N, C-alpha and C positions, 0 to 999 in steps of 0.2 A: 540808446542813442537819441539825442534831442532832435526835435523836428527840424530846427534850423540847420543842423548838420546834415540831415537827410536831404533837405532841399539843396544845399550846396553841393553834395555829392552827386545828386541827379543832374544838376546843371553842368558840373564838370564832366560827367559821363556823356551828356548830350554834346558838349563841345568836342570831346575826344572822338565821338562817333562821327561828327561832321568832318573833323580833320582827316580821319581814316578814310571816309568816303571820298573826300576830295583827292587824297593821294591815290587811292585805288582807281578813281576815274582818270586821273592824270596818267597813270601807268598804262591803263587799258587803251587810252587814246594813243599813246606813243607806240604800243605794240601794234595797234591797228594801222597807224601810219607807216610803220616799218613793213608790215605785210603788204600794204598797197604799193609801196616803193619797190619791194623785192619782186613782187609779181609783175609789176609794170616795167621793170628794167629791161627785159629782153625785147619787149615791144618798142620801147623808146630807142634802144640801140639799133634795131632794124630800121626804124623810121628815119633816124639820123643818118644812117649809112646810105639809105635810099636818097635822101635829100642831098647829101654831099656828092654822091655820084650821079645825081639827076636821073635815077632809074625809077621804074614803077615799083610801088610797094608790093612785095611778094608775101604770100601767106606764110605765117610762121606758126610753129607748134610750141606751146608753152606747157611744160610739165607742171601740173598743179599738185597732185598727190601721187602716192605710189602707183595706183592703178587708174589715175585720171589725168587728163590733159585737155587743153582747149586750143582752138585754132583762132587766129586773128587774120581776117582777109582784108 
């Protein structure tokens, strides 16, 4: 294979790697944002209901993993 062909292939491969990295980063960001919204939904629901009924915010339990949960006070 000629040197010019090798150089062109390397350049094309680098461009493809950059495109793949950009797409992977985009997907990872979307998954991260979904996780944030999914975990924050119970908290937001409780806070909105407290505001609507003008009650004091009560502690809520948020299941996180099978054997884990956290509380928001």
